[in-house]
DSSP file (Angstrom, degrees, kcal/mol; ACC not computed):
  #  RESIDUE AA STRUCTURE BP1 BP2  ACC     N-H-->O    O-->H-N    N-H-->O    O-->H-N    TCO  KAPPA ALPHA  PHI   PSI    X-CA   Y-CA   Z-CA
    1    1 A X              0   0    0      0, 0.0     2,-0.1     0, 0.0     0, 0.0   0.000 360.0 360.0 360.0 126.0    0.0    0.0    0.0
    2    2 A X     >  -     0   0    0      1,-0.1     4,-1.8     4,-0.0     3,-0.4  -0.333 360.0-101.9 -86.8 170.4    1.5    3.3   -1.1
    3    3 A X  H  > S+     0   0    0      1,-0.2     4,-2.5     2,-0.2     5,-0.2   0.829 120.5  59.0 -61.2 -32.2    1.4    6.6    0.7
    4    4 A X  H  > S+     0   0    0      1,-0.2     4,-2.6     2,-0.2    -1,-0.2   0.905 105.6  48.9 -64.2 -39.2   -1.4    7.9   -1.7
    5    5 A X  H  > S+     0   0    0     -3,-0.4     4,-2.5     2,-0.2    -1,-0.2   0.885 110.8  50.0 -67.4 -38.6   -3.6    5.0   -0.6
    6    6 A X  H  X S+     0   0    0     -4,-1.8     4,-2.4     2,-0.2    -2,-0.2   0.922 112.5  47.1 -65.7 -43.2   -3.0    5.7    3.0
    7    7 A X  H  X S+     0   0    0     -4,-2.5     4,-2.5     2,-0.2    -2,-0.2   0.917 112.8  49.5 -63.9 -43.2   -3.8    9.4    2.5
    8    8 A X  H  X S+     0   0    0     -4,-2.6     4,-2.6     1,-0.2    -2,-0.2   0.911 111.8  48.6 -62.7 -42.2   -7.0    8.5    0.6
    9    9 A X  H  X S+     0   0    0     -4,-2.5     4,-2.7     2,-0.2    -1,-0.2   0.905 111.5  49.7 -64.5 -40.8   -8.1    6.1    3.3
   10   10 A X  H  X S+     0   0    0     -4,-2.4     4,-2.6     2,-0.2    -2,-0.2   0.898 112.0  48.0 -65.0 -40.3   -7.5    8.7    6.0
   11   11 A X  H  X S+     0   0    0     -4,-2.5     4,-2.6     2,-0.2    -2,-0.2   0.922 113.3  47.8 -66.3 -43.2   -9.4   11.3    4.1
   12   12 A X  H  X S+     0   0    0     -4,-2.6     4,-2.6     2,-0.2    -2,-0.2   0.921 113.3  47.8 -63.1 -43.8  -12.3    8.8    3.5
   13   13 A X  H  X S+     0   0    0     -4,-2.7     4,-2.2     2,-0.2    -2,-0.2   0.926 113.4  47.3 -63.5 -45.1  -12.3    7.8    7.1
   14   14 A X  H  X S+     0   0    0     -4,-2.6     4,-2.2     2,-0.2    -2,-0.2   0.895 112.8  50.1 -63.0 -39.9  -12.3   11.4    8.3
   15   15 A X  H  X S+     0   0    0     -4,-2.6     4,-2.4     1,-0.2    -2,-0.2   0.917 110.5  48.2 -65.2 -43.2  -15.0   12.3    5.9
   16   16 A X  H  X S+     0   0    0     -4,-2.6     4,-2.6     1,-0.2    -1,-0.2   0.876 110.9  51.7 -66.9 -35.1  -17.2    9.5    7.0
   17   17 A X  H  X S+     0   0    0     -4,-2.2     4,-2.5     2,-0.2    -1,-0.2   0.915 110.4  49.1 -62.8 -43.6  -16.7   10.4   10.6
   18   18 A X  H  X S+     0   0    0     -4,-2.2     4,-2.1     2,-0.2    -2,-0.2   0.917 113.1  46.2 -63.6 -43.9  -17.7   14.0    9.9
   19   19 A X  H  X S+     0   0    0     -4,-2.4     4,-2.6     2,-0.2    -2,-0.2   0.920 112.6  50.4 -65.4 -43.6  -20.8   12.9    8.0
   20   20 A X  H  X S+     0   0    0     -4,-2.6     4,-2.4     1,-0.2    -2,-0.2   0.902 109.5  51.2 -61.6 -41.1  -21.8   10.4   10.8
   21   21 A X  H  X S+     0   0    0     -4,-2.5     4,-1.9     2,-0.2    -1,-0.2   0.918 111.2  47.7 -62.5 -43.2  -21.3   13.1   13.4
   22   22 A X  H  X S+     0   0    0     -4,-2.1     4,-2.1     1,-0.2    -2,-0.2   0.890 110.9  51.5 -64.9 -39.4  -23.6   15.5   11.5
   23   23 A X  H  X S+     0   0    0     -4,-2.6     4,-2.8     1,-0.2    -2,-0.2   0.902 107.4  53.1 -63.4 -40.2  -26.2   12.7   11.0
   24   24 A X  H  X S+     0   0    0     -4,-2.4     4,-2.7     1,-0.2    -1,-0.2   0.906 108.2  50.4 -61.8 -40.8  -26.1   12.1   14.8
   25   25 A X  H  X S+     0   0    0     -4,-1.9     4,-2.3     2,-0.2    -1,-0.2   0.908 111.8  47.8 -63.8 -41.0  -26.8   15.8   15.5
   26   26 A X  H  X S+     0   0    0     -4,-2.1     4,-2.6     2,-0.2    -2,-0.2   0.915 111.9  49.6 -65.1 -42.5  -29.7   15.7   13.0
   27   27 A X  H  X S+     0   0    0     -4,-2.8     4,-2.7     2,-0.2    -2,-0.2   0.918 110.8  49.9 -62.9 -43.4  -31.1   12.5   14.6
   28   28 A X  H  X S+     0   0    0     -4,-2.7     4,-2.0     1,-0.2    -1,-0.2   0.918 111.9  48.4 -60.6 -43.2  -30.8   14.1   18.1
   29   29 A X  H  X S+     0   0    0     -4,-2.3     4,-2.2     2,-0.2    -2,-0.2   0.909 112.7  48.0 -64.3 -42.0  -32.6   17.2   16.9
   30   30 A X  H  X S+     0   0    0     -4,-2.6     4,-2.6     2,-0.2    -2,-0.2   0.895 109.3  52.8 -66.5 -39.9  -35.4   15.2   15.3
   31   31 A X  H  X S+     0   0    0     -4,-2.7     4,-2.4     1,-0.2    -1,-0.2   0.898 109.5  49.9 -61.4 -39.1  -35.8   13.0   18.4
   32   32 A X  H  X S+     0   0    0     -4,-2.0     4,-2.4     2,-0.2    -2,-0.2   0.908 110.5  49.8 -64.9 -42.3  -36.2   16.2   20.5
   33   33 A X  H  X S+     0   0    0     -4,-2.2     4,-2.4     2,-0.2    -2,-0.2   0.915 110.8  49.4 -62.9 -42.5  -38.8   17.5   18.0
   34   34 A X  H  X S+     0   0    0     -4,-2.6     4,-2.6     2,-0.2     5,-0.2   0.923 110.4  50.3 -63.0 -44.0  -40.7   14.2   18.1
   35   35 A X  H  X S+     0   0    0     -4,-2.4     4,-2.4     1,-0.2    -1,-0.2   0.910 110.7  49.9 -61.1 -41.4  -40.7   14.2   22.0
   36   36 A X  H  X S+     0   0    0     -4,-2.4     4,-2.3     2,-0.2    -1,-0.2   0.897 110.2  50.6 -63.1 -40.0  -42.0   17.8   21.9
   37   37 A X  H  X S+     0   0    0     -4,-2.4     4,-2.2     2,-0.2    -2,-0.2   0.917 111.2  47.8 -64.1 -42.6  -44.7   16.9   19.5
   38   38 A X  H  X S+     0   0    0     -4,-2.6     4,-2.5     2,-0.2    -2,-0.2   0.891 110.3  52.2 -66.4 -37.9  -45.8   13.9   21.8
   39   39 A X  H  X S+     0   0    0     -4,-2.4     4,-2.1     2,-0.2    -1,-0.2   0.921 110.4  48.6 -62.4 -42.5  -45.7   16.2   24.8
   40   40 A X  H  X S+     0   0    0     -4,-2.3     4,-2.6     1,-0.2    -2,-0.2   0.882 109.9  52.6 -62.3 -38.5  -48.0   18.6   23.0
   41   41 A X  H  X S+     0   0    0     -4,-2.2     4,-2.6     2,-0.2    -2,-0.2   0.910 108.3  49.7 -63.9 -42.5  -50.2   15.7   22.0
   42   42 A X  H  X S+     0   0    0     -4,-2.5     4,-2.1     2,-0.2    -2,-0.2   0.902 111.7  49.0 -63.7 -39.5  -50.5   14.6   25.6
   43   43 A X  H  X S+     0   0    0     -4,-2.1     4,-2.4     2,-0.2    -2,-0.2   0.911 110.3  50.9 -66.0 -42.1  -51.4   18.2   26.7
   44   44 A X  H  X S+     0   0    0     -4,-2.6     4,-2.9     1,-0.2     5,-0.2   0.926 109.2  51.2 -59.1 -44.8  -54.0   18.4   23.9
   45   45 A X  H  X S+     0   0    0     -4,-2.6     4,-2.4     1,-0.2    -1,-0.2   0.902 109.6  50.2 -59.8 -41.2  -55.5   15.1   25.1
   46   46 A X  H  X S+     0   0    0     -4,-2.1     4,-2.2     2,-0.2    -1,-0.2   0.926 113.3  45.2 -63.4 -44.5  -55.7   16.4   28.7
   47   47 A X  H  X S+     0   0    0     -4,-2.4     4,-2.6     2,-0.2    -2,-0.2   0.896 112.0  51.3 -67.6 -39.8  -57.4   19.6   27.6
   48   48 A X  H  X S+     0   0    0     -4,-2.9     4,-2.9     2,-0.2     5,-0.2   0.916 110.1  50.1 -62.8 -42.2  -59.8   17.8   25.3
   49   49 A X  H  X S+     0   0    0     -4,-2.4     4,-2.5    -5,-0.2    -2,-0.2   0.921 111.5  48.3 -62.3 -43.7  -60.8   15.5   28.2
   50   50 A X  H  X S+     0   0    0     -4,-2.2     4,-2.0     2,-0.2    -2,-0.2   0.905 112.7  48.9 -63.6 -41.0  -61.4   18.5   30.5
   51   51 A X  H  X S+     0   0    0     -4,-2.6     4,-2.3     2,-0.2    -2,-0.2   0.935 112.2  47.6 -62.8 -46.4  -63.5   20.2   27.8
   52   52 A X  H  X S+     0   0    0     -4,-2.9     4,-2.1     1,-0.2    -2,-0.2   0.880 109.7  53.0 -64.7 -37.2  -65.5   17.1   27.2
   53   53 A X  H  X S+     0   0    0     -4,-2.5     4,-1.9     2,-0.2    -1,-0.2   0.905 109.3  49.6 -62.5 -39.9  -66.0   16.6   30.9
   54   54 A X  H  X S+     0   0    0     -4,-2.0     4,-2.7     2,-0.2    -2,-0.2   0.890 107.4  54.0 -66.8 -38.5  -67.3   20.2   31.2
   55   55 A X  H  X S+     0   0    0     -4,-2.3     4,-2.9     1,-0.2    -1,-0.2   0.914 106.7  52.4 -60.3 -41.5  -69.7   19.5   28.3
   56   56 A X  H  X S+     0   0    0     -4,-2.1     4,-2.3     1,-0.2    -1,-0.2   0.911 109.6  48.7 -59.7 -42.1  -71.0   16.5   30.2
   57   57 A X  H  X S+     0   0    0     -4,-1.9     4,-2.1     2,-0.2    -2,-0.2   0.914 112.2  48.6 -64.2 -42.9  -71.6   18.8   33.2
   58   58 A X  H  X S+     0   0    0     -4,-2.7     4,-2.3     2,-0.2    -2,-0.2   0.914 110.9  50.3 -64.4 -42.4  -73.4   21.4   31.0
   59   59 A X  H  X S+     0   0    0     -4,-2.9     4,-3.1     1,-0.2     5,-0.2   0.912 110.0  50.1 -62.5 -41.7  -75.6   18.8   29.4
   60   60 A X  H  X S+     0   0    0     -4,-2.3     4,-2.1     1,-0.2    -1,-0.2   0.902 108.8  53.2 -62.1 -39.6  -76.6   17.4   32.8
   61   61 A X  H  <>S+     0   0    0     -4,-2.1     5,-2.2     2,-0.2    -2,-0.2   0.919 113.0  43.8 -60.2 -44.3  -77.4   20.9   33.9
   62   62 A X  H ><5S+     0   0    0     -4,-2.3     3,-1.9     1,-0.2    -2,-0.2   0.941 112.4  50.8 -67.7 -47.7  -79.7   21.4   30.9
   63   63 A X  H 3<5S+     0   0    0     -4,-3.1    -1,-0.2     1,-0.3    -2,-0.2   0.827 108.6  52.2 -62.7 -31.3  -81.3   17.9   31.2
   64   64 A X  T 3<5S-     0   0    0     -4,-2.1    -1,-0.3    -5,-0.2    -2,-0.2   0.441 110.6-127.4 -82.4   1.4  -82.1   18.6   34.8
   65   65 A X  T < 5 +     0   0    0     -3,-1.9     2,-0.2     1,-0.2    -3,-0.2   0.857  46.0 170.2  54.8  40.6  -83.7   21.9   33.7
   66   66 A X      < -     0   0    0     -5,-2.2    -1,-0.2    -6,-0.2     3,-0.1  -0.542  32.1-115.1 -78.2 148.3  -81.7   23.8   36.2
   67   67 A X        -     0   0    0     -2,-0.2    -1,-0.1     1,-0.1    -2,-0.0  -0.293  49.8 -48.4 -78.5 166.7  -81.8   27.6   35.9
   68   68 A X  S    S+     0   0    0      2,-0.0    -1,-0.1    -2,-0.0     2,-0.1  -0.278  93.9  70.8 -62.0 159.7  -78.9   29.9   34.9
   69   69 A X  S    S-     0   0    0      1,-0.1     3,-0.1    -3,-0.1     2,-0.0   0.567  74.3-139.0 -80.7 159.4  -76.1   30.4   35.6
   70   70 A X        -     0   0    0      1,-0.2     3,-0.1    -2,-0.1    -1,-0.1  -0.294  39.6 -73.7 -73.1 166.4  -74.5   27.3   34.1
   71   71 A X        -     0   0    0    -14,-0.1    -1,-0.2     1,-0.1   -13,-0.0  -0.298  61.3 -99.4 -58.4 145.5  -71.7   25.5   36.0
   72   72 A X        -     0   0    0      1,-0.1    -1,-0.1    -3,-0.1     2,-0.1  -0.258  37.9-102.8 -67.0 153.4  -68.5   27.4   35.8
   73   73 A X        -     0   0    0      1,-0.1    -1,-0.1    -3,-0.1     2,-0.1  -0.391  44.3 -94.4 -68.9 152.5  -65.7   26.5   33.4
   74   74 A X        -     0   0    0      1,-0.1    -1,-0.1   -24,-0.1   -20,-0.0  -0.401  30.9-126.9 -63.5 148.3  -62.8   24.5   34.7
   75   75 A X              0   0    0      1,-0.2    -1,-0.1    -3,-0.1    -2,-0.1   0.752 360.0 360.0 -72.7 -22.7  -59.9   26.8   35.6
   76   76 A X              0   0    0    -26,-0.0    -1,-0.2   -29,-0.0   -26,-0.1   0.465 360.0 360.0 -96.9 360.0  -57.4   24.9   33.5
């Protein structure tokens, strides 16, 4: 193996290391984005459940023919 081959191998190895490092950074960033999206989804689910529970309370108020005012909204 001549010196040119060694230099070419070193350049290829260094280049692949650099690309792999950049890919790892992109993967880490994407994983963080996915985790943030799932956290937002869990928060949406919590709010939707609270809204639906309040709708149930309002419907019960109506069906029982209770007078105004309606039950208060949840604070969250």
